[in-house]
C-alpha positions, -999 to +999 in steps of 0.1 A: +376+217-813+400+187-818+396+150-828+396+116-812+409+087-827+416+054-817+449+032-815+455-005-802+478-012-774+490-046-757+462-039-731+434-034-759+420-001-778+427+031-762+419+068-775+439+099-783+423+135-782+443+158-804+440+196-800+454+230-800+468+250-777+462+286-770+493+293-792+481+273-820+507+244-816+490+209-818+494+185-789+475+153-779+464+136-747+466+096-750+454+065-730+416+073-726+396+038-723+365+051-743+357+077-769+335+095-747+361+099-717+383+115-749+356+137-759+345+150-723+384+161-722+384+179-752+354+199-743+372+207-710+401+221-731+379+240-751+360+256-722+393+262-702+408+279-735+379+301-738+379+312-700+417+316-697+418+287-672+440+264-696+470+247-681+497+235-706+508+199-693+544+205-705+547+236-683+542+214-651+571+192-659+593+216-644+614+202-617+608+220-581+645+227-576+647+250-608+617+268-597+634+273-561+661+293-576+639+319-590+618+320-559+647+327-538+660+351-559+628+371-555+629+369-519+666+383-515+672+415-496+657+442-499+628+423-507+633+403-472+657+412-443+686+391-443+674+374-411+642+367-427+656+357-459+686+335-445+663+311-427+644+305-459+677+295-479+687+272-448+651+257-447+653+250-484+690+232-484+683+213-452+648+202-456+630+206-489+653+203-514+666+169-506+629+154-508+613+177-536+641+195-554+643+167-585+607+161-586+583+177-616+554+200-603+532+175-622+543+148-601+536+157-564+504+150-549+488+163-517+492+128-498+528+129-503+534+165-490+509+154-463+533+126-454+566+145-456+552+170-431+541+144-406+576+126-410+593+157-406+573+167-375+584+137-358+618+148-359+619+186-359+602+214-340+568+230-353+587+261-366+609+242-385+581+221-400+561+252-409+589+270-424+597+242-447+563+237-457+561+275-464+591+275-486+576+245-508+540+260-507+556+293-517+577+279-544+546+259-558+523+293-554+544+309-581+540+280-605+503+284-600+504+321-607+525+314-638+499+287-647+521+260-648+498+238-624+462+243-615+462+238-575+490+238-551+491+203-533+511+219-504+481+242-495+452+229-473+468+200-456+445+183-432+471+177-405+495+202-392+517+203-362+499+216-332+517+247-313+533+236-283+526+249-247+539+286-247+571+293-225+561+314-196+574+351-202+597+367-175+588+396-158+612+413-132+602+441-107+619+471-102+641+459-078+651+429-098+661+450-128+680+473-104+700+441-090+707+427-126+718+461-138+742+467-107+759+431-114+760+437-152+789+446-170+768+469-191+742+485-165+729+513-190+723+487-219+703+464-189+686+493-177+674+506-216+661+472-223+643+469-190+625+504-194+623+513-229+614+478-246+637+479-274+645+450-292+682+438-290+694+448-321+677+481-320+693+492-288+728+479-299+723+501-331+715+533-316+738+563-323+744+592-304+726+614-326+694+591-319+694+605-286+676+635-276+685+642-238+660+676-241+629+653-248+642+621-234+636+604-264+655+574-282+648+576-320+647+540-335+659+541-367+681+509-372+684+476-362+715+454-362+710+417-367+735+392-365+729+366-395+759+340-399+781+358-375+779+391-396+761+420-383+737+432-407+720+471-403+686+480-415+652+496-406+637+485-375+615+450-374+582+468-391+599+491-410+589+523-394+612+546-371+595+554-337+604+574-306+606+558-273+608+580-241+629+570-213+630+576-175+645+612-162+664+586-141+685+572-166+694+607-181+728+608-162+738+572-175+726+582-209+748+613-208+776+593-197+772+567-228+772+599-251+805+616-237+834+617-259+816+600-288+808+616-324+771+621-333+774+590-356+791+566-328+771+540-313+760+545-277+769+512-265+799+494-267+831+509-279+812+534-298+825+517-331+815+481-338+781+468-328+776+446-297+769+410-305+744+389-284+762+359-273+741+328-258+766+310-239+771+308-204+804+330-201+789+358-221+784+390-197+747+389-194+748+352-184+774+362-159+752+394-149+725+369-143+743+345-123+758+370-100+723+389-096+707+356-087+732+346-058+723+381-046+685+378-051+674+341-054+639+350-067+655+367-100+647+339-126+668+329-153+665+350-184+679+364-219+683+401-231+647+398-250+628+388-214+638+423-206+617+437-235+588+417-217+599+433-183+594+468-200+556+463-212+548+448-175+564+478-161+546+500-184+514+486-178+519+486-143+527+523-144+489+529-160+501+529-196+472+519-225+475+492-246+479+519-278+511+532-258+529+501-252+520+493-287+539+524-298+569+520-273+574+483-285+571+491-322+545+462-326+526+464-360+490+469-340+474+473-306+459+438-314+492+421-315+499+438-281+469+427-266+476+391-281+513+390-268+503+406-233+468+398-225+477+382-190+489+415-181+461+437-194+439+414-173+456+429-139+449+464-159+412+456-158+413+446-122+430+481-117+401+500-138+373+481-114+392+497-084+395+531-095+358+530-104+352+517-071+368+542-054+353+574-078+316+558-079+293+572-048+278+547-024+250+528-040+214+525-024+210+495+002+196+464-015+159+458-010+150+441+022+144+406+018 
């Protein structure tokens, strides 16, 4: 099992426990105040070796920064999409590396991680804090899997930033959508976003060959995402292709958008380069919103993504069930659609009650008092 021997220090007698690692190499642990403590440690090492749970203390001396390079390498595209991978790199460089990059695994305590999270939360948003914590926890998870450390001090924290009040969603009416499109430099794109629920990247990645005018369908096969001012084209967000119908009234506009373009030409913009979503007040969309609000002050301020919410609202108002809305929007599950648009389906339930009321016969009169 090993051996226990005493040695003298300036603070008095201490004990060392000598034992062999699973690979046969001899090592020791010093500093036990009593022989019994050293013997109990040796017993725990024997059990850990027998059950495969032994952790070599030497392996935990590696620095977090050395492990981070391996962890980030494992997350690079195609494992993650560029739009998902880049925020991890940014979070590591800005928030995790300055605090933890130089630290050895064995030196990190859960109380320190908790203090770091609490401090970061006073300066950054919840999403920034949770991403930074996720990066640190993911790196240490890899170390746990490699049996460098027994438990992850970045998991199971008692206090995390609370979710803020969700920003109210914007839902336009049919009339408001029409006004916005009429004041836009790209009216067909506005209408497609508002009536199909496509994400911006999905809409701007549409090609002529993705349009089936006979079936009035748009085949969503690509997603164009802006990452560090560069467009990356990949699969849709859920990695699944889907076919989305568009209203017949849009067909003449879709036909015009396809005109004089090769099958591989982009449906929107100049047909060659992907349109970029600009966020400043001089962008074509912001200009369209300002002009539309001058014409109809009831139109709220909105972004292109708000047209996706509008599409969900209009579809539900038209009688679409949750499964149809899920397929249209490309959500991973119907539960996600319900969680996102629960307020809209509440109204739908009221409509169901009204239809039931119209269909049911008159009930018998109530009993006399």
